[in-house]
C-alpha positions in Angstrom: -14.0 -2.3 33.8 -12.7 -1.9 30.1 -13.2 0.2 27.2 -15.4 -1.1 24.6 -13.3 -0.3 21.7 -10.3 -2.4 20.6 -8.2 0.7 19.9 -8.9 2.1 23.6 -8.2 -1.3 25.0 -4.7 -1.8 23.4 -4.0 2.2 24.8 -5.3 1.8 28.0 -4.0 -1.3 28.9 -0.4 -1.0 27.1 0.0 2.6 26.6 1.1 4.3 23.6 3.6 1.6 22.4 0.9 -1.3 23.2 -1.4 0.7 20.8 1.2 1.1 18.0 2.0 -2.8 18.7 -1.6 -3.6 18.5 -2.2 -1.8 15.6 1.0 -3.5 13.8 -0.2 -7.0 14.8 -3.8 -6.4 13.3 -2.1 -5.1 10.1 0.2 -7.9 9.6 -2.8 -10.4 10.2 -4.5 -8.5 7.2 -1.4 -8.2 5.0 -0.5 -12.3 5.9 -4.0 -13.2 5.3 -3.6 -11.3 1.8 -0.6 -13.1 1.0 -1.9 -16.3 2.2 -4.9 -15.8 -0.4 -2.2 -15.6 -3.4 -0.1 -18.4 -2.2 -2.7 -21.1 -1.1 -3.6 -24.2 -3.2 -7.3 -24.1 -4.0 -8.0 -26.4 -1.3 -7.1 -23.9 0.9 -8.5 -20.9 -0.2 -11.8 -21.5 1.5 -9.8 -21.8 4.9 -8.4 -18.3 3.9 -11.6 -16.8 3.0 -13.0 -18.1 6.6 -10.1 -16.8 8.6 -10.7 -13.4 6.4 -14.4 -13.3 7.5 -13.4 -13.8 10.8 -10.8 -11.2 11.2 -13.1 -8.8 9.8 -15.7 -9.9 12.3 -13.3 -9.6 15.1 -12.4 -6.2 14.4 -16.0 -5.2 13.7 -16.9 -6.8 17.4 -13.6 -4.4 18.7 -15.1 -1.6 17.9 -18.0 -1.6 20.4 -16.9 -4.4 22.9 -13.9 -5.6 24.6 -12.6 -8.7 22.4 -8.8 -9.2 22.3 -7.8 -9.5 25.9 -10.0 -12.3 26.4 -8.0 -15.6 26.7 -10.4 -17.4 24.3 -10.6 -14.6 21.9 -6.7 -14.1 21.8 -6.1 -17.7 21.4 -8.4 -17.9 18.4 -6.6 -14.6 16.9 -3.1 -16.0 17.2 -4.4 -19.2 15.9 -5.5 -17.6 12.5 -2.6 -15.7 12.5 -0.3 -18.6 13.0 -2.3 -20.9 10.1 -1.8 -17.8 7.8 1.6 -17.6 8.4 2.0 -21.5 7.5 -0.3 -21.3 4.7 2.5 -18.8 3.3 5.6 -20.5 4.0 4.7 -24.1 2.9 3.6 -26.2 0.2 0.3 -27.8 0.6 -0.6 -30.6 -1.6 -4.3 -30.4 -2.7 -4.6 -34.0 -1.9 -3.2 -36.4 0.4 
């Protein structure tokens, strides 16, 4: 049994420090996606748009259901975060 809200889920599983860490992590993904949009080549911008849509959907879903502490959904979250960070730190040629 679990709370059906991402914020309450972080708070009940990890306490106040976990809630703050979870909020920081979500904030970082949003700001990293914003930075990735600004720095990505035109060929990679659709990927950033897709990740942004997935992030918004994950947040919306997290308001009404258990979403972050399931292994498959957490994997997708961290995959999006890692790819967004990669997009902000490397040069990406438009064509190979």
